[in-house]
MARNU-369060 format. One line per 4 residues: their letters; for each residue x, y, z of C-alpha. Coordinates in steps of 0.1 Angstrom, whole numbers. Layout:
N
A> X:Y:Z  ...
//
This chain:
719
XXXX> -431:-442:410  -411:-464:386  -443:-470:365  -450:-433:364
XXXX> -415:-426:351  -418:-452:324  -451:-437:313  -435:-402:311
XXXX> -408:-416:289  -432:-434:265  -456:-405:263  -455:-394:227
XXXX> -474:-397:194  -492:-429:203  -503:-417:237  -514:-384:223
XXXX> -534:-403:196  -550:-425:223  -560:-395:244  -574:-377:214
XXXX> -600:-404:209  -615:-397:243  -612:-359:241  -642:-345:223
XXXX> -628:-309:221  -601:-319:196  -612:-314:160  -616:-344:137
XXXX> -590:-330:111  -564:-327:138  -570:-362:150  -565:-374:113
XXXX> -532:-355:111  -520:-371:143  -529:-406:131  -510:-399:98
XXXX> -479:-386:117  -480:-416:140  -481:-440:110  -451:-421:94
XXXX> -432:-423:127  -436:-460:129  -422:-463:93  -390:-443:100
XXXX> -370:-446:132  -346:-419:144  -316:-438:129  -334:-436:95
XXXX> -336:-398:98  -298:-395:104  -289:-418:75  -310:-398:50
XXXX> -287:-390:20  -288:-371:-12  -267:-365:-43  -242:-337:-45
XXXX> -225:-328:-78  -189:-315:-76  -171:-302:-106  -134:-310:-106
XXXX> -109:-285:-120  -77:-302:-128  -50:-279:-144  -38:-306:-169
XXXX> -73:-312:-183  -89:-288:-208  -125:-296:-196  -138:-298:-161
XXXX> -153:-330:-149  -185:-335:-129  -185:-361:-101  -217:-371:-83
XXXX> -214:-381:-47  -240:-395:-23  -237:-375:10  -256:-367:41
XXXX> -259:-334:60  -237:-346:89  -208:-354:66  -179:-329:72
XXXX> -162:-310:43  -130:-331:48  -151:-362:43  -166:-348:11
XXXX> -131:-342:-3  -119:-377:8  -149:-394:-8  -144:-373:-40
XXXX> -108:-383:-43  -115:-420:-36  -143:-420:-62  -121:-404:-89
XXXX> -94:-429:-82  -67:-407:-98  -32:-409:-83  -18:-373:-78
XXXX> -11:-348:-51  -45:-333:-40  -32:-314:-9  -36:-280:-25
XXXX> -72:-286:-36  -102:-272:-18  -139:-267:-24  -152:-234:-38
XXXX> -190:-227:-35  -199:-208:-67  -233:-195:-56  -221:-182:-22
XXXX> -188:-170:-37  -168:-184:-9  -142:-211:0  -152:-241:22
XXXX> -119:-242:41  -131:-253:75  -129:-290:68  -143:-300:102
XXXX> -176:-282:95  -205:-304:83  -225:-298:52  -255:-288:73
XXXX> -234:-262:93  -221:-247:60  -256:-247:46  -247:-269:16
XXXX> -277:-286:0  -283:-307:-32  -286:-276:-54  -251:-263:-44
XXXX> -226:-258:-72  -192:-268:-58  -158:-266:-76  -129:-288:-64
XXXX> -100:-266:-75  -63:-258:-66  -60:-230:-41  -28:-217:-57
XXXX> -31:-204:-92  -11:-184:-117  -12:-146:-115  6:-120:-136
XXXX> 19:-90:-116  31:-58:-131  57:-44:-107  64:-7:-101
XXXX> 93:-10:-126  68:-20:-153  83:-55:-154  57:-83:-154
XXXX> 63:-115:-133  42:-146:-135  40:-166:-102  17:-188:-83
XXXX> -4:-171:-56  -29:-184:-31  -64:-176:-43  -79:-188:-10
XXXX> -58:-167:15  -68:-131:22  -50:-106:1  -30:-93:31
XXXX> -15:-128:34  -11:-133:-3  8:-101:-7  31:-112:22
XXXX> 39:-144:3  45:-125:-29  69:-101:-13  87:-129:4
XXXX> 93:-145:-30  105:-112:-45  128:-104:-14  108:-73:-5
XXXX> 107:-65:32  78:-47:49  50:-63:27  23:-44:48
XXXX> 32:-13:28  21:-29:-5  -11:-43:-20  -27:-54:-52
XXXX> -45:-29:-75  -69:-40:-102  -63:-13:-129  -92:5:-146
XXXX> -100:-1:-182  -81:31:-192  -48:19:-177  -37:-5:-204
XXXX> -56:13:-231  -32:29:-257  -40:62:-274  -48:59:-311
XXXX> -18:67:-332  -21:92:-361  1:71:-384  -15:42:-402
XXXX> 16:20:-402  5:0:-371  32:-25:-362  25:-59:-347
XXXX> 21:-58:-310  53:-65:-291  51:-96:-270  55:-87:-234
XXXX> 87:-100:-217  75:-118:-186  97:-130:-158  85:-165:-150
XXXX> 86:-173:-113  61:-201:-113  86:-224:-95  81:-203:-64
XXXX> 77:-221:-31  44:-204:-27  31:-226:-55  29:-257:-33
XXXX> 14:-239:-4  44:-246:18  58:-217:38  89:-201:22
XXXX> 120:-212:39  137:-178:45  124:-159:74  116:-125:59
XXXX> 117:-107:93  148:-123:105  177:-100:95  202:-128:99
XXXX> 184:-148:72  177:-119:48  198:-117:17  224:-89:20
XXXX> 232:-64:-8  260:-40:-13  247:-7:2  266:13:-25
XXXX> 259:-5:-57  229:-27:-47  245:-59:-59  235:-90:-40
XXXX> 263:-107:-19  266:-142:-33  274:-156:1  239:-148:14
XXXX> 221:-157:-18  231:-193:-13  207:-194:17  179:-190:-8
XXXX> 187:-219:-31  150:-228:-33  141:-193:-44  134:-187:-81
XXXX> 153:-155:-80  186:-173:-77  179:-191:-109  170:-158:-127
XXXX> 191:-127:-129  185:-109:-96  192:-75:-113  158:-76:-130
XXXX> 142:-66:-97  171:-48:-79  183:-27:-109  165:0:-129
XXXX> 150:-11:-163  160:7:-195  142:40:-201  110:40:-223
XXXX> 110:59:-256  91:92:-257  65:76:-280  59:48:-255
XXXX> 57:73:-227  32:94:-245  10:63:-251  6:56:-214
XXXX> -24:67:-195  -19:100:-177  -45:115:-153  -54:150:-163
XXXX> -74:161:-132  -80:152:-96  -111:132:-107  -89:112:-130
XXXX> -64:105:-102  -93:94:-80  -103:68:-106  -68:53:-104
XXXX> -73:44:-67  -107:27:-72  -92:-7:-79  -74:-15:-46
XXXX> -84:-50:-36  -99:-58:-2  -71:-70:21  -96:-90:42
XXXX> -109:-112:14  -93:-136:-10  -86:-131:-47  -112:-156:-57
XXXX> -139:-139:-36  -131:-107:-54  -136:-121:-89  -99:-124:-99
XXXX> -94:-149:-126  -64:-172:-131  -35:-156:-151  -52:-121:-147
XXXX> -29:-91:-146  -28:-70:-115  -5:-42:-103  17:-47:-72
XXXX> 22:-12:-58  32:5:-26  -2:15:-12  8:32:20
XXXX> 33:60:18  51:53:51  84:35:42  96:21:74
XXXX> 133:11:81  147:15:45  181:-2:47  203:-4:16
XXXX> 219:-35:31  187:-55:30  164:-35:7  180:-33:-27
XXXX> 148:-47:-44  125:-27:-22  144:6:-28  146:0:-65
XXXX> 108:-8:-68  101:23:-47  123:44:-69  105:31:-100
XXXX> 71:38:-85  82:74:-77  98:78:-112  66:68:-130
XXXX> 45:90:-108  66:119:-119  68:110:-156  30:104:-159
XXXX> 22:135:-138  3:115:-111  19:141:-88  26:177:-96
XXXX> 61:193:-94  77:225:-107  99:226:-137  130:231:-115
XXXX> 121:199:-96  114:181:-128  149:188:-140  163:175:-107
XXXX> 143:143:-111  155:140:-147  192:144:-137  189:117:-111
XXXX> 172:94:-136  199:100:-161  226:93:-135  209:61:-123
XXXX> 204:49:-159  241:53:-166  252:35:-135  226:7:-140
XXXX> 239:0:-175  275:1:-164  292:-33:-167  313:-26:-136
XXXX> 282:-25:-114  266:-56:-128  298:-77:-125  288:-97:-95
XXXX> 318:-120:-96  342:-92:-85  322:-82:-55  337:-91:-21
XXXX> 316:-115:-1  304:-100:32  309:-122:62  274:-119:77
XXXX> 283:-137:110  313:-113:115  291:-83:108  264:-95:133
XXXX> 290:-101:160  305:-66:155  270:-50:157  263:-70:189
XXXX> 297:-59:204  289:-23:197  255:-26:211  266:-43:243
XXXX> 294:-18:248  271:11:243  290:23:213  263:46:201
XXXX> 266:76:224  234:96:223  229:125:245  194:113:254
XXXX> 193:129:289  204:162:274  177:160:248  150:154:274
XXXX> 161:182:297  171:208:272  146:215:244  164:238:218
XXXX> 148:268:203  152:289:171  152:327:172  157:349:141
XXXX> 143:376:119  119:363:94  93:378:72  56:370:75
XXXX> 26:373:52  -11:365:57  -30:363:24  -62:384:23
XXXX> -85:392:-5  -78:424:-26  -45:429:-8  -11:426:-26
XXXX> 14:401:-13  35:422:11  58:405:37  65:422:70
XXXX> 95:415:92  91:402:128  113:386:154  104:348:155
XXXX> 109:324:183  104:287:177  101:265:208  84:231:214
XXXX> 58:229:186  49:266:185  60:297:168  57:331:185
XXXX> 65:364:168  72:398:181  76:433:166  114:432:175
XXXX> 139:412:194  138:435:225  101:426:231  108:389:232
XXXX> 101:386:270  67:403:266  34:392:250  39:381:213
XXXX> 19:395:185  6:360:179  15:325:188  10:297:162
XXXX> 6:261:173  19:240:144  9:206:157  -12:190:130
XXXX> -6:218:104  3:214:67  39:224:58  45:232:22
XXXX> 78:243:7  77:275:-14  112:274:-29  129:286:-61
XXXX> 167:282:-56  176:299:-89  155:329:-78  168:329:-42
XXXX> 134:323:-29  131:303:4  96:303:17  75:281:40
XXXX> 38:279:36  19:269:67  -18:257:66  -29:257:102
XXXX> -62:239:109  -90:258:127  -126:251:134  -139:265:101
XXXX> -111:256:78  -74:265:74  -54:295:83  -28:303:57
XXXX> 6:318:67  37:324:47  72:326:62  102:340:42
XXXX> 138:331:50  169:349:38  192:319:28  194:281:26
XXXX> 207:274:61  180:295:78  154:279:56  166:243:63
XXXX> 166:248:101  131:264:102  116:241:77  129:210:96
XXXX> 115:224:128  81:231:112  79:195:97  87:179:131
XXXX> 62:202:149  34:193:125  40:157:137  40:167:173
XXXX> 78:164:177  103:191:190  138:199:178  151:177:207
XXXX> 140:147:186  169:127:171  154:132:136  159:170:136
XXXX> 195:171:124  191:145:97  160:164:85  181:196:83
XXXX> 208:179:63  182:162:40  167:196:32  201:211:25
XXXX> 211:183:2  179:188:-18  186:225:-21  221:218:-33
XXXX> 208:195:-60  185:223:-72  213:248:-72  226:254:-107
XXXX> 263:249:-113  283:278:-124  300:257:-150  275:251:-178
XXXX> 278:220:-199  297:224:-232  281:218:-266  302:186:-270
XXXX> 289:171:-237  254:178:-249  260:161:-282  276:131:-265
XXXX> 246:125:-243  239:89:-251  202:90:-241  172:109:-253
XXXX> 165:137:-228  127:135:-235  127:101:-218  135:116:-184
XXXX> 107:143:-182  69:143:-185  55:146:-221  41:181:-212
XXXX> 75:193:-200  92:178:-231  69:198:-254  80:231:-239
XXXX> 117:227:-248  138:216:-277  157:184:-273  192:201:-272
XXXX> 180:227:-247  164:201:-225  196:180:-226  217:210:-216
XXXX> 195:217:-186  195:181:-175  233:179:-178  236:211:-159
XXXX> 216:197:-130  234:164:-133  267:180:-123  254:182:-87
XXXX> 247:145:-85  274:131:-108  295:116:-79  266:98:-61
XXXX> 267:60:-59  237:41:-74  218:33:-42  223:68:-28
XXXX> 210:83:-60  178:62:-57  174:72:-21  178:109:-30
XXXX> 152:105:-57  128:90:-32  137:118:-7  130:145:-33
XXXX> 97:127:-42  87:128:-5  94:165:-3  67:174:-29
XXXX> 36:190:-14  13:164:-28  34:134:-18  14:106:-2
XXXX> -20:119:-10  -45:93:-24  -76:109:-39  -112:98:-39
XXXX> -143:115:-52  -168:119:-23  -200:136:-14  -200:150:22
XXXX> -231:148:42  -251:181:38  -232:191:7  -248:196:-27
XXXX> -217:191:-47  -189:165:-50  -155:171:-34  -122:153:-35
XXXX> -110:135:-3  -72:133:0  -61:104:23  -25:107:37
XXXX> -5:89:63  -15:113:90  -45:133:78  -76:136:57
XXXX> -80:167:34  -112:180:18  -103:195:-15  -124:215:-39
XXXX> -128:193:-70  -129:222:-94  -100:243:-82  -79:218:-63
XXXX> -77:241:-33  -77:224:2  -107:234:22  -103:216:56
XXXX> -78:192:71  -84:166:98  -56:149:116  -56:112:126
XXXX> -42:122:160  -74:140:167  -96:112:156  -118:95:183
XXXX> -135:69:162  -147:60:127  -172:36:114  -192:27:83
XXXX> -229:24:78  -229:-5:53  -265:-1:44  -261:34:29
XXXX> -223:30:23  -214:60:44  -182:66:63  -186:86:96
XXXX> -156:100:115  -156:117:149  -128:140:160  -119:160:191
XXXX> -138:192:199  -171:177:188  -161:177:151  -179:150:131
XXXX> -179:144:93  -197:118:71  -194:111:34  -202:86:8
XXXX> -175:76:-17  -185:80:-54  -153:68:-72  -148:36:-52
XXXX> -164:14:-26  -164:29:9  -145:-1:21  -115:10:2
XXXX> -114:44:20  -122:27:53  -92:3:48  -69:32:40
XXXX> -77:50:72  -73:18:93  -42:8:74  -24:40:82
XXXX> -33:38:118  -20:2:119  13:13:103  17:41:129
XXXX> 20:14:156  52:0:141  84:4:161  120:-6:156
XXXX> 121:-18:192  93:-43:188  94:-77:172  92:-73:134
XXXX> 65:-99:130  32:-84:120  1:-84:141  -22:-95:113
XXXX> -53:-97:136  -48:-61:146  -47:-51:109  -79:-68:101
XXXX> -96:-53:132  -87:-18:120  -94:-23:84  -120:-51:81
XXX> -151:-33:93  -183:-50:103  -201:-55:70
//
């Protein structure tokens, strides 16, 4: 038995060769091949196979050297990536910190970051072009306030992580709401001026933050999501409390003037405003959104070059937990993004609303330029520990007395006389009065109050509907436009209120009902007050500004409105109307004025809609797809009229066919849609949908650290 086992172990090429001599059925050419293979096997043992090596050329990219240097290494397939880098550094024999360097594979367009993987496992062979380069490189970011900062960013981390590091450096909380946008060629392209006296181009003023802690790859010391370690700002003026800024001694913002990011920049001249790119149609607006970077891939993988200019923007229009005490920079950048969206007509608004925005801009500009606000030395230093103990004491004692039980058991209702109109073709707009009852998330209306206990004329379920204000305060018009989704499109219903208070109550109830909430929700009363405050801002003051006050206006009124609006009015007339609207906001503190501007921006019908040009399956023409925080809207590209709305709450699943680049979505009630994206890659739209669903999972009760894995599961796709 022992001899048999030995024979089995030694049975191989030699035994096969010996047996083939005595087997006449094996062809002669096969026997010759076996003899040759046997001879080769005797020349190379198994250890010789493992030690087979080859030359690998690695190009070294050192920031201090103008030209890159090629280094030739002798490696084998079982050498791991970390060993390649170690051998490379030892062969160069240059004393410096190499900890931030990594290998970039040019042909595959990917980083080799898994240092324990072997070259064979990675698929690296002798023809591979590898670059040994720093992972952190310089990037120029244009912020929403049109200020450009230069800082070092990780080109190897996924964009989601890179944006988190950028926001941590800039003291912006909730980085998941922002992303990086690569602008189209038209964005920085200036219009040709008619005059021939072209001046020298003005050198851009860049805030240099290259000394940022993100440059070395080390984590930033301040915990962004720990409120006790977040820099505190005055909630009225937005000035940073110096006692908390000392915690950030390693941050470049303490060395620079923090007001650059937390305060509004000086207004642009009308000429500079007219030179900026302005979208003229929905298709133009769709082009602006084509450049969002993929959050699941790194900057280097997406072709971003060192020192390239990108835009840092709020991508998702769900601004969670805005707190003036911690979010001075975030609120200011959000205000600036809203301001430029109004001025460049990226979002439509009425002339009345434009004047309100102009008045708030004028007020904020005056306060920002005031020396009293920017005098940091006179600010009282807040004792953060004392404030934290006070908050803890109130929480433990149950200081906040909410009637939670009453809210659960008693759902309030609204009942009043309103006027209703349903638009039909070839019929004039005529409103008819009914008795309306609003309860839960539905509106029922009756012919009169006495018939309330019987069957209503109709019951409208507002869950998932579109609520659009139809208001003209000067003309005493307080209307609510409801777009209620049905199987074949949208039902359009108009409600007309008699006065501001009635409008505010019913409008707030409709807004909450569209989100699936009732008037028992704690956000109902704040919503009513918010609507009333917006109406009061729009209400013209009885005391018109005098001619002297118009003459003394120290700013050009054309800087605060869109170029199209400025062309309709003379400068003095425009100044008078802005000052007239300014009287309603003149007493507001700086941060409150910015929050009111953001609030007014959020109340616009088109707020939060991101447009893409798409072709729906089965359609012969292109349409516009509007993506919002809670819905998708199909819009006619020619007329801009909404055709159909689909709510995220009714969505069962969505996926992408990567071969034909088609997004398919399945909703309740056997409703399915599919479309291909024409103005951008389908991954961009896919990420938008998944991103909004991810943001809807946030809660104040949960730990504020982000579930990055969940984000990538919802947005990454299986490409």
